[in-house]
NUSEVEX-37173 format. One record per residue (C-alpha): z, y, x. Coordinates in steps of 0.05 Angstrom, whole numbers, padded with zeros to 5 digits. Example, Ala and Ser with C-alpha at 12.3 -4.5 7.8 and 13.67 -1.06 7.14 Angstrom:
<w:00156; v:-00090; u:00246>
<w:00143; v:-00021; u:00273>
END
This chain:
<w:02211; v:02044; u:00437>
<w:02180; v:02037; u:00506>
<w:02243; v:02016; u:00543>
<w:02257; v:01944; u:00558>
<w:02293; v:01907; u:00503>
<w:02355; v:01865; u:00514>
<w:02354; v:01790; u:00510>
<w:02375; v:01754; u:00447>
<w:02451; v:01754; u:00445>
<w:02485; v:01692; u:00474>
<w:02497; v:01637; u:00424>
<w:02565; v:01603; u:00418>
<w:02556; v:01557; u:00359>
<w:02503; v:01505; u:00343>
<w:02473; v:01521; u:00275>
<w:02445; v:01469; u:00226>
<w:02375; v:01498; u:00229>
<w:02373; v:01489; u:00305>
<w:02357; v:01416; u:00292>
<w:02293; v:01431; u:00253>
<w:02268; v:01493; u:00289>
<w:02217; v:01457; u:00332>
<w:02182; v:01426; u:00272>
<w:02192; v:01481; u:00220>
<w:02124; v:01513; u:00230>
<w:02085; v:01447; u:00227>
<w:02123; v:01423; u:00165>
<w:02123; v:01489; u:00125>
<w:02093; v:01551; u:00157>
<w:02025; v:01520; u:00174>
<w:02022; v:01474; u:00113>
<w:01977; v:01498; u:00058>
<w:02034; v:01499; u:00008>
<w:02076; v:01541; u:00055>
<w:02018; v:01589; u:00065>
<w:02008; v:01598; u:-00010>
<w:02082; v:01612; u:-00021>
<w:02087; v:01661; u:00037>
<w:02023; v:01697; u:00016>
<w:02053; v:01707; u:-00053>
<w:02113; v:01742; u:-00022>
<w:02070; v:01783; u:00024>
<w:02029; v:01811; u:-00033>
<w:02092; v:01845; u:-00059>
<w:02116; v:01867; u:00010>
<w:02051; v:01905; u:00020>
<w:02075; v:01955; u:-00032>
<w:02145; v:01961; u:-00002>
<w:02132; v:01970; u:00072>
<w:02093; v:02030; u:00100>
<w:02068; v:02036; u:00172>
<w:02124; v:02062; u:00216>
<w:02179; v:02035; u:00170>
<w:02242; v:02005; u:00200>
<w:02254; v:01937; u:00168>
<w:02315; v:01892; u:00173>
<w:02300; v:01818; u:00164>
<w:02355; v:01769; u:00148>
<w:02341; v:01697; u:00165>
<w:02276; v:01708; u:00203>
<w:02268; v:01635; u:00222>
<w:02209; v:01626; u:00270>
<w:02187; v:01698; u:00259>
<w:02127; v:01690; u:00214>
<w:02147; v:01746; u:00166>
<w:02168; v:01792; u:00223>
<w:02100; v:01783; u:00255>
<w:02066; v:01799; u:00189>
<w:02108; v:01862; u:00181>
<w:02094; v:01884; u:00252>
<w:02020; v:01874; u:00244>
<w:02024; v:01921; u:00184>
<w:02057; v:01975; u:00227>
<w:02131; v:01963; u:00215>
<w:02187; v:01962; u:00267>
<w:02228; v:01900; u:00252>
<w:02300; v:01880; u:00269>
<w:02293; v:01805; u:00259>
<w:02358; v:01765; u:00253>
<w:02377; v:01693; u:00245>
<w:02438; v:01648; u:00255>
<w:02397; v:01596; u:00293>
<w:02386; v:01608; u:00367>
<w:02330; v:01556; u:00368>
<w:02293; v:01593; u:00312>
<w:02301; v:01659; u:00348>
<w:02274; v:01631; u:00413>
<w:02211; v:01606; u:00378>
<w:02203; v:01672; u:00342>
<w:02210; v:01711; u:00407>
<w:02157; v:01667; u:00441>
<w:02109; v:01677; u:00382>
<w:02121; v:01752; u:00384>
<w:02107; v:01757; u:00458>
<w:02043; v:01716; u:00450>
<w:02020; v:01763; u:00395>
<w:02033; v:01824; u:00438>
<w:02083; v:01853; u:00387>
<w:02147; v:01853; u:00428>
<w:02152; v:01929; u:00425>
<w:02156; v:01926; u:00349>
<w:02205; v:01869; u:00338>
<w:02277; v:01864; u:00362>
<w:02316; v:01799; u:00354>
<w:02391; v:01790; u:00343>
<w:02434; v:01730; u:00323>
<w:02467; v:01743; u:00256>
<w:02508; v:01693; u:00216>
<w:02512; v:01715; u:00143>
<w:02574; v:01673; u:00133>
<w:02612; v:01719; u:00178>
<w:02619; v:01672; u:00238>
<w:02605; v:01705; u:00304>
<w:02598; v:01777; u:00328>
<w:02549; v:01802; u:00276>
<w:02569; v:01765; u:00213>
<w:02553; v:01811; u:00154>
<w:02563; v:01769; u:00093>
<w:02638; v:01766; u:00097>
<w:02687; v:01816; u:00068>
<w:02696; v:01856; u:00132>
<w:02713; v:01929; u:00121>
<w:02662; v:01954; u:00171>
<w:02617; v:01901; u:00201>
<w:02571; v:01920; u:00258>
<w:02497; v:01933; u:00248>
<w:02458; v:01872; u:00271>
<w:02428; v:01906; u:00331>
<w:02448; v:01898; u:00404>
<w:02433; v:01971; u:00419>
<w:02421; v:02034; u:00377>
<w:02350; v:02021; u:00354>
<w:02357; v:02079; u:00306>
<w:02401; v:02142; u:00311>
<w:02437; v:02115; u:00250>
<w:02421; v:02046; u:00220>
<w:02383; v:02073; u:00161>
<w:02332; v:02020; u:00147>
<w:02273; v:02033; u:00102>
<w:02270; v:01962; u:00076>
<w:02305; v:01894; u:00079>
<w:02273; v:01825; u:00073>
<w:02310; v:01760; u:00062>
<w:02258; v:01706; u:00049>
<w:02259; v:01634; u:00024>
<w:02331; v:01621; u:00006>
<w:02369; v:01657; u:00061>
<w:02419; v:01686; u:00011>
<w:02431; v:01617; u:-00021>
<w:02476; v:01602; u:00038>
<w:02527; v:01652; u:00011>
<w:02573; v:01635; u:-00047>
<w:02577; v:01709; u:-00066>
<w:02533; v:01766; u:-00042>
<w:02574; v:01827; u:-00062>
<w:02602; v:01838; u:00008>
<w:02532; v:01834; u:00036>
<w:02508; v:01884; u:-00016>
<w:02562; v:01934; u:00006>
<w:02543; v:01925; u:00079>
<w:02469; v:01935; u:00066>
<w:02484; v:01997; u:00024>
<w:02510; v:02029; u:00089>
<w:02448; v:02010; u:00127>
<w:02392; v:02023; u:00078>
<w:02370; v:02095; u:00065>
<w:02370; v:02122; u:-00007>
<w:02305; v:02100; u:-00039>
<w:02297; v:02043; u:00011>
<w:02278; v:01976; u:-00019>
<w:02299; v:01904; u:-00010>
<w:02258; v:01841; u:-00024>
<w:02304; v:01781; u:-00034>
<w:02271; v:01713; u:-00044>
<w:02324; v:01666; u:-00073>
<w:02323; v:01593; u:-00094>
<w:02328; v:01591; u:-00170>
<w:02379; v:01550; u:-00209>
<w:02325; v:01524; u:-00255>
<w:02265; v:01492; u:-00221>
<w:02224; v:01452; u:-00272>
<w:02186; v:01415; u:-00218>
<w:02250; v:01390; u:-00186>
<w:02283; v:01371; u:-00252>
<w:02223; v:01333; u:-00279>
<w:02206; v:01299; u:-00213>
<w:02275; v:01271; u:-00201>
<w:02288; v:01252; u:-00273>
<w:02222; v:01213; u:-00272>
<w:02248; v:01176; u:-00211>
<w:02316; v:01162; u:-00242>
<w:02353; v:01211; u:-00196>
<w:02394; v:01248; u:-00248>
<w:02445; v:01277; u:-00200>
<w:02390; v:01305; u:-00155>
<w:02351; v:01331; u:-00215>
<w:02411; v:01373; u:-00236>
<w:02439; v:01392; u:-00168>
<w:02421; v:01466; u:-00175>
<w:02470; v:01473; u:-00232>
<w:02528; v:01456; u:-00184>
<w:02562; v:01505; u:-00137>
<w:02565; v:01494; u:-00062>
<w:02523; v:01431; u:-00063>
<w:02505; v:01400; u:00004>
<w:02431; v:01406; u:00019>
<w:02397; v:01365; u:00073>
<w:02363; v:01409; u:00124>
<w:02336; v:01352; u:00166>
<w:02355; v:01306; u:00224>
<w:02421; v:01290; u:00191>
<w:02444; v:01362; u:00183>
<w:02466; v:01395; u:00118>
<w:02485; v:01464; u:00093>
<w:02522; v:01485; u:00031>
<w:02480; v:01524; u:-00019>
<w:02490; v:01563; u:-00083>
<w:02437; v:01580; u:-00135>
<w:02449; v:01648; u:-00167>
<w:02408; v:01666; u:-00228>
<w:02368; v:01730; u:-00228>
<w:02421; v:01761; u:-00273>
<w:02477; v:01741; u:-00226>
<w:02440; v:01771; u:-00167>
<w:02430; v:01836; u:-00204>
<w:02504; v:01839; u:-00221>
<w:02523; v:01829; u:-00148>
<w:02478; v:01886; u:-00123>
<w:02483; v:01935; u:-00182>
<w:02537; v:01979; u:-00152>
<w:02491; v:02004; u:-00097>
<w:02421; v:01983; u:-00117>
<w:02374; v:01991; u:-00176>
<w:02338; v:01928; u:-00198>
<w:02262; v:01941; u:-00196>
<w:02228; v:01875; u:-00211>
<w:02237; v:01799; u:-00210>
<w:02177; v:01754; u:-00198>
<w:02173; v:01678; u:-00197>
<w:02150; v:01646; u:-00131>
<w:02130; v:01573; u:-00139>
<w:02129; v:01571; u:-00214>
<w:02073; v:01520; u:-00220>
<w:02070; v:01500; u:-00146>
<w:02118; v:01444; u:-00125>
<w:02178; v:01454; u:-00078>
<w:02161; v:01447; u:-00004>
<w:02192; v:01377; u:00001>
<w:02137; v:01354; u:-00047>
<w:02081; v:01380; u:-00003>
<w:02051; v:01310; u:00001>
<w:02026; v:01322; u:-00070>
<w:01985; v:01381; u:-00045>
<w:01957; v:01336; u:00010>
<w:01936; v:01286; u:-00042>
<w:01904; v:01335; u:-00092>
<w:01886; v:01398; u:-00051>
<w:01831; v:01425; u:-00097>
<w:01874; v:01418; u:-00159>
<w:01932; v:01455; u:-00128>
<w:01886; v:01509; u:-00102>
<w:01873; v:01527; u:-00175>
<w:01947; v:01520; u:-00190>
<w:01963; v:01571; u:-00135>
<w:01919; v:01622; u:-00170>
<w:01953; v:01610; u:-00238>
<w:02021; v:01613; u:-00204>
<w:02010; v:01685; u:-00182>
<w:01996; v:01708; u:-00253>
<w:02048; v:01667; u:-00289>
<w:02105; v:01685; u:-00242>
<w:02105; v:01757; u:-00267>
<w:02119; v:01737; u:-00339>
<w:02183; v:01716; u:-00373>
<w:02209; v:01662; u:-00376>
<w:02173; v:01642; u:-00312>
<w:02211; v:01696; u:-00274>
<w:02270; v:01649; u:-00284>
<w:02236; v:01580; u:-00283>
<w:02213; v:01570; u:-00211>
<w:02230; v:01543; u:-00143>
<w:02244; v:01613; u:-00117>
<w:02244; v:01682; u:-00147>
<w:02231; v:01748; u:-00112>
<w:02280; v:01803; u:-00133>
<w:02264; v:01875; u:-00112>
<w:02319; v:01926; u:-00108>
<w:02320; v:02000; u:-00091>
<w:02379; v:02036; u:-00058>
<w:02411; v:02086; u:-00105>
END
């Protein structure tokens, strides 16, 4: 691990999230709502990741989760489709003195580019620019905050990850839910019926920011389990953002911070109980390699 690491692979395509990379941390990561949601995920990661573990992160964004994992002793292969996100993540990693524990690579889950792993390729490459491990047997995988919603189907990805995750290794997948009570009630109250029900449609265009959009799909917890069941055991599903609003309603937290501080505490408890494991902005699904 002491040798110099290669630079982030050259980027050919401009990705939608490039446009919002510079402001992502200020709008979400450092906002109180974003911190509450990320802390809820991290509480479950603490049980999954041991010091010295090799973790593959899909959709690392600006590197906040990779930094958390590295601070807890993990070695992280952090991937994202956005070059702008990766550059910010690399700068943050260097500033934190954790460059020896985090390796970055550009990966497009849709299968575009050299390391696409969400397509139906027979033998896609591991998302590493050099052999970080003797064989790519990762101890854990993290895909946080809707990364997998950019795929219409995740079965090809499940097959790929099955080759890269050791038996008994675990995955934490944080997926946008098809039923978000906050979103439905808020938009119905504002007469926006189509927006209120958008998660029930397939391949809907979602605005990322600065005029850019991405197509997204909203698999239910049951659908996700079906897609991964051939290679992975389902361990647990937990609601993330059951009582807390979606991040685009963060202005409500600004207006009533003390109220939502209490709500954040209730959210942690309620999210572990049915039906709130299904009724949320995101849900965290934990799987174990067979």
